[in-house]
C-alpha positions as CSV (number, residue, x, y, z in Angstrom):
1,M,-30.6,6.9,14.7
2,E,-27.0,6.2,15.2
3,R,-25.2,5.1,12.2
4,Y,-21.7,3.6,11.4
5,K,-19.1,6.2,9.6
6,W,-16.1,4.2,7.9
7,N,-12.8,4.8,9.4
8,F,-11.0,7.2,8.1
9,T,-8.0,5.9,8.6
10,Y,-8.2,3.1,6.9
11,M,-9.7,5.3,4.0
12,A,-7.0,7.7,3.3
13,I,-3.9,4.6,3.6
14,G,-6.6,2.8,1.7
15,G,-6.2,5.9,-0.7
16,L,-3.0,6.6,-0.4
17,F,-1.5,2.9,-1.2
18,F,-4.1,3.4,-4.7
19,V,-3.2,6.8,-5.8
20,F,0.7,5.1,-5.5
21,A,-0.3,2.7,-7.4
22,L,-2.1,5.1,-10.2
23,I,0.5,7.1,-10.1
24,T,3.0,4.1,-10.9
25,L,0.7,3.2,-13.7
26,L,0.6,6.1,-15.5
27,A,4.4,6.5,-15.2
28,S,4.5,3.4,-17.0
29,V,2.6,3.3,-19.3
30,K,4.3,7.0,-20.4
31,E,7.5,5.4,-20.1
32,F,6.7,2.2,-22.1
33,K,5.3,4.4,-25.1
34,S,8.2,6.6,-24.9
35,W,10.2,3.2,-25.1
36,K,8.1,1.6,-27.9
37,E,7.7,4.9,-30.2
38,F,11.8,4.7,-29.9
39,K,12.7,1.6,-30.5
40,E,11.0,1.2,-33.8
41,T,13.5,3.4,-35.2
42,A,16.4,2.7,-33.3
43,V,19.0,0.0,-34.1
44,P,19.9,-2.5,-31.3
45,V,23.8,-2.3,-30.5
46,A,25.6,-4.5,-27.6
47,A,27.6,-2.6,-25.1
48,R,30.2,-2.9,-22.3
49,I,30.2,-1.8,-18.7
50,T,33.3,0.3,-18.8
51,D,32.8,1.5,-14.9
52,I,29.9,1.1,-11.9
53,E,30.0,4.4,-9.3
54,S,28.1,4.0,-6.0
55,Y,27.0,7.4,-4.3
56,T,24.4,8.3,-1.9
57,D,21.3,10.0,-2.4
58,D,19.1,10.6,0.7
59,D,20.3,7.7,2.2
60,E,20.1,5.9,-0.6
61,T,22.9,3.9,-2.4
62,K,22.8,4.3,-5.8
63,H,24.2,3.4,-9.4
64,R,26.0,5.3,-12.3
65,V,26.8,2.3,-14.9
66,F,29.2,3.7,-18.0
67,I,29.1,2.2,-21.0
68,E,30.9,2.3,-24.5
69,Y,29.3,0.9,-27.6
70,E,30.6,0.9,-31.3
71,Y,28.4,1.9,-34.4
72,E,29.2,2.2,-37.9
73,G,33.1,2.1,-36.6
74,E,33.0,4.6,-34.3
75,R,33.1,4.6,-30.5
76,Y,30.7,6.3,-28.3
77,S,30.1,6.2,-24.5
78,D,27.0,6.5,-23.0
79,K,25.5,5.8,-19.1
80,L,22.8,3.1,-18.7
81,S,19.6,4.4,-17.4
82,Y,19.2,1.1,-14.7
83,Y,20.8,-1.1,-12.3
84,I,20.6,-4.4,-11.7
85,T,22.4,-5.9,-8.2
86,G,25.1,-8.1,-9.5
87,M,26.4,-6.3,-12.5
88,K,30.0,-5.3,-12.9
89,K,32.7,-4.0,-14.7
90,G,32.9,-5.6,-18.3
91,D,29.5,-7.1,-18.6
92,T,27.7,-6.7,-22.0
93,V,24.4,-5.5,-21.9
94,E,22.0,-4.8,-25.1
95,I,21.1,-1.3,-25.6
96,Y,18.9,1.1,-28.6
97,V,21.2,3.6,-30.5
98,D,19.3,6.2,-32.4
99,P,21.1,5.9,-36.0
100,D,20.5,9.4,-36.7
101,A,22.1,10.6,-33.3
102,P,24.5,7.6,-32.5
103,S,25.6,9.5,-29.3
104,Y,21.7,9.2,-28.2
105,S,21.2,5.5,-26.7
106,Q,18.7,4.4,-24.8
107,S,18.6,0.9,-22.9
108,H,15.3,-1.1,-21.1
109,S,15.4,-3.8,-18.1
110,V,12.6,-6.0,-18.6
111,L,13.2,-7.1,-15.2
112,L,12.5,-3.4,-13.9
113,S,9.7,-3.4,-15.7
114,V,8.0,-6.4,-14.2
115,L,8.7,-5.4,-11.3
116,S,7.3,-1.9,-11.5
117,W,4.2,-3.4,-12.3
118,V,4.4,-6.0,-9.5
119,L,4.4,-3.3,-7.3
120,M,1.7,-1.6,-8.6
121,L,-0.5,-4.6,-8.5
122,A,0.6,-4.7,-5.0
123,F,-0.2,-1.1,-3.8
124,G,-3.4,-0.9,-5.7
125,G,-4.4,-4.4,-4.6
126,I,-3.6,-3.1,-0.2
127,G,-5.2,0.2,-1.4
128,V,-8.6,-1.4,-2.9
129,G,-8.6,-4.6,-0.5
130,L,-8.6,-1.6,3.0
131,M,-10.9,1.0,1.0
132,G,-13.4,-2.1,-0.1
133,H,-13.1,-3.6,3.3
134,E,-14.1,-0.8,5.3
135,L,-17.2,0.0,2.6
136,K,-18.5,-3.3,3.1
137,R,-18.0,-3.0,7.3
138,S,-19.8,0.1,7.1
139,I,-22.8,-1.2,5.0
140,Y,-23.2,-4.4,6.9
141,I,-22.9,-2.5,10.2
142,N,-25.6,0.3,9.6
143,R,-27.8,-2.8,8.0
144,L,-27.7,-4.1,12.1
145,I,-28.6,-1.3,13.1
146,D,-31.2,-0.7,11.1
147,E,-32.7,-4.1,11.7
148,D,-32.1,-3.3,15.5
149,K,-30.2,-6.6,16.3
150,Y,-27.9,-5.5,19.0
151,V,-27.1,-6.4,22.8
152,Y,-25.8,-5.0,25.6
153,A,-22.9,-5.5,27.5
154,Y,-21.1,-4.1,30.7
155,Y,-18.0,-2.1,30.8
156,S,-14.8,-4.5,31.5
157,N,-11.6,-2.8,31.5
158,E,-9.7,-0.4,28.9
159,E,-6.9,-2.1,27.0
160,K,-4.0,-1.2,24.6
161,S,-5.7,-1.1,20.9
162,G,-2.6,-1.9,19.3
163,Y,-3.5,0.7,17.4
164,S,-1.4,4.0,17.2
165,V,-1.4,7.9,15.1
166,N,1.7,10.3,15.1
167,E,3.3,7.7,17.4
168,V,0.5,7.7,20.3
169,E,-1.2,4.6,21.4
170,Y,-4.4,4.7,21.2
171,N,-6.6,2.7,23.6
172,C,-9.9,0.6,23.7
173,S,-12.8,-0.3,26.0
174,V,-13.6,-4.2,26.8
175,F,-17.5,-4.8,27.2
176,V,-18.7,-8.1,28.0
177,Y,-21.7,-10.1,26.5
178,T,-23.3,-12.9,28.9
179,D,-26.0,-14.8,27.0
180,A,-28.6,-17.1,29.4
181,F,-26.1,-20.3,29.8
182,G,-23.8,-17.8,31.5
183,N,-21.5,-17.5,28.5
184,E,-19.0,-14.6,28.4
185,R,-18.8,-13.0,24.8
186,R,-15.8,-10.0,24.9
187,F,-16.4,-6.6,22.5
188,K,-13.7,-4.4,22.1
189,S,-15.0,-0.7,21.1
190,E,-12.8,1.4,18.6
191,P,-9.9,3.1,19.4
192,Y,-9.6,5.9,20.9
193,S,-7.0,9.0,21.9
194,P,-5.9,8.0,25.6
195,D,-7.1,11.6,27.2
196,A,-10.9,10.9,25.4
197,N,-12.1,8.0,26.6
198,P,-15.8,7.8,26.0
199,Y,-16.7,5.3,28.4
200,A,-16.6,4.7,31.8
201,P,-17.0,1.8,34.5
202,G,-20.6,1.0,34.8
203,Y,-21.6,1.6,31.3
204,R,-23.9,-0.7,29.4
205,V,-23.6,0.0,26.0
206,K,-25.3,-1.7,22.9
207,V,-23.4,-3.8,20.9
208,Y,-25.0,-4.4,17.4
209,V,-24.4,-7.6,16.1
210,D,-26.3,-11.1,14.8
211,I,-24.7,-13.1,17.8
212,E,-26.2,-15.7,16.9
213,K,-24.9,-16.0,13.0
214,T,-21.8,-13.7,12.9
215,P,-20.6,-12.8,16.4
216,E,-17.0,-11.7,15.9
217,K,-18.7,-9.3,14.0
218,Y,-19.7,-6.3,16.0
219,Y,-19.9,-2.5,16.1
220,V,-19.9,-1.4,19.9
221,S,-22.0,1.8,20.3
222,R,-20.4,5.0,21.5
223,E,-24.2,5.7,22.8
224,K,-25.0,4.5,26.4
């Protein structure tokens, strides 16, 4: 019996999004824990931005923010650990200083932390959404196959699928089903490589679908 296997590409892309979100989460938790431990014994100090340098790293513009601050009458210089658009020379920022080693400071941006969490949630949501959608589709299509719910449709033409792999645009075949009242419905096959069309003119295939209730959810069989 034919079985529908979930789309590897969708699952892989969803998995990559999810793994990226997980890595971001672990890095954020580690950074927050380190920052919290340091902050418990550190002293808040106002620092002044003395200079901002921009440089290019892998075609990306980045910035070094130099600061100066005083602690117990001594003046120290350091670099800020972050940059926010709009920062300028002379601005004041809050940093935390290690009282046992005043030349060592740490800084923390609430805005960047929030953006990091938003990014993590977005990527995680996209990943789970892609994988969940494909798994749900797999279960639904295989239930149609098990229940032998299908209609026969005839090959009409081939067209671009709008889906590409390694910059190669894949095609899909279009099949037409005509009901008892003469109404036509078009069904598109799964995308395939331009040089690997599994169908041909004159083909009649099974389209697994609940034609009465959910005609928009279907699967064009690769078997004749």
